[in-house]
N, C-alpha and C positions, 0 to 999 in steps of 0.2 A: 341453268335454272335449278335451284336447290329444292330440297324437300318442301312440302307445303307447311310443315311444322317449323316455326321459327327457333325452337330450342335446339341446342346441339344434340346430335344423334348419339345414342348409346353405341358402344363399340361394336356389338353384333349387328345393329342396324346400319352402321357405317360400312361394315364389311359387306353386307348384302347390297347396299347401294353401289359400292365399288365394283362388286362382281357383276351387277346388272349393267353398269356402264361399260366395263371391259367386254362383256358378252355382246352388248348391243353394238358397239363399234365394229366388231368383227361381223356381226350379222348384217348390219346395214351396208357395210363395205362390200361384203361378198354376195349377199342375196338381194340387196336393194330395199326400197321402201316398203315392199309388200310382205316382208317377213312378219310373221304374226308375233304379237306380244306374248302370247302363250309359249311360243317356241323360245323366245328370249328368256322368259322366266324359267322355263324348264332347263335350258342349257346353263343358266346361272345357278341352278340348284335351289330356287326359291319358288314360292307359290305366286300365282297371278295377283293375289291380293297385296302381297309385298311390293310387287312392281307398281301397282296403282297407288299405294301409299306414298311411294317416293315420286312417282311420275304419273299424274292423273290423266294425261293424254299421251297419245303417240307423239305429238309434236313436242310436248314437254320433254319426253325421253330423248328425241332426236337432238333438240337444242342442248340439252344437258350433256349428251355425248360429245357434240361438237365443242362446246365450251370446256369440257374436261380435257379434251385433246389439246386445245389451245393453251390451257393453263399448264399442262404438263410440259409442253414445248417451251413456253415462256419462262417458267420456273427453272427449267434445266440450265438456262444461261448462268444464273448465279451459282447453282449447284456445281456445274462444270468448272467454274472459275475457282472454286474451293480446292479442287484436286488436280488441276492442270494449269500449265502455262497459258496465258491468254490466247496466244495464236493457236495452240492445240485445242483449247476449249471452243474457240470460234469455229475451227474446222469440224470438230465433232458435232457442234450444234447445227452446222450446215447439213450434215447427214440426217439429223433428226428433223430438220425443216422439210427435206424432201420426203421423208416418211410421213410427216404430217400432211403435206400436200397430196400425197398419194391416197391417204385415208380420206381426206376431204373430197377428192375427186371421186372416190368409190362411194361416198355418201351423197353425191350431188343430187340425185333424185329425191332422196329423203329430205335434204336441206331445202330443196325447192318446195316441198310440201309444207314445211314450216313457214316459209316466206308467203306462200299462197294463203295460209291461215292467219296472216297478219303479224307473224313473229319476225324478228330480225336477229338471227344468230351471229351475224357479222358485225354487230354494232360497235364492239370494242376491238375487233381483231387487228386492224392496222395499227392502232395506237399501241396495243400491247406488243405486237411483233417489233415495231420500231423501237420501243423501249428495251426489249430484250437484246436486239442486235446492237443498239447503242451502248448498252452495258458492256458487251463483249468488245466492241471496237474501242471504247474509251480505255478499258483495261489493257488492251493490246498497245494502244498509243502510249499510255503511261509507262508500260514496261519496255517500250522501244521496239516492239516486234511487229506492230501494225502501223501503217501510214496514218498520220494524224489528220489528213485532208480528205478522208473518205466520208461520203454521205451515206448514212445508214439506209435510207430509202433506196439508193442505188444498189446497195448490196442485196436488199430484199428483192428488188426487181430482177437482178441477175440470178439469184437462187430460184426465183419463180420460173424464170426462163429455163434453167436446168431441169426443174421438175416437170415442166411441160414437154421439153425435148426428150428427156430420158428418165421419166418417172415410173415407168412400168417395171415390175419386178425383174423381168429378164434384161433390163437395161441398167441394172445397178452398177456394173463395172464402168460403163460409159458415164453415168452420173458421177461416180467417184472421181473419174479422171477430169471431168468438167469442173467439179468443185475444187479439185487440187489446183487447176489452172486459175480459178477465181481467187483462191487463197494465196497463190503465188503473187498475184497482182496486188493483193492487200498488204503483203509483208513489207516492212520498212527496211530499206537498204541504205546504209550510210553513204555509200558512193553515189547513189541516185539522188540523194538529198542535196549534194554539193552543186 
């Protein structure tokens, strides 16, 4: 959810909004939905009035935090492809997906509060995630590094399984090993294609 003002934000206002979102994601993930908005504003280095100008309700802030994290993850697919081979970009994105899922799980109670108030923070999530992984897989198939017969939704379900099984911070080594196995299954092998 964007600011209530339809005009583009001034640079300083955008920085304040970004700081609020970064601070809020940490606060909701670590402290749950009961963290005070005053505490978030203080930790972000802004006044409570600035918080309310950008996010008029607690639910608006929570939804904006979730959507911001989703946007960061989905936008990363294209950004990674600019600097990495498609298979490397895909594998890096997988780590970011697990980070995103861990954050989302940490914010579960806060997100439930948004849903209870009539919001739907997940409205576009699946569509955007499928588009991001499709971009990566198609680039890999075009480069000959990823199998062309892979269903993007299957890859998302597999990564979700990894995040459920090994998404806790102390399980990061196991998550990396599981994602490496998944990536190995996605790689195109000329001998296997014959």
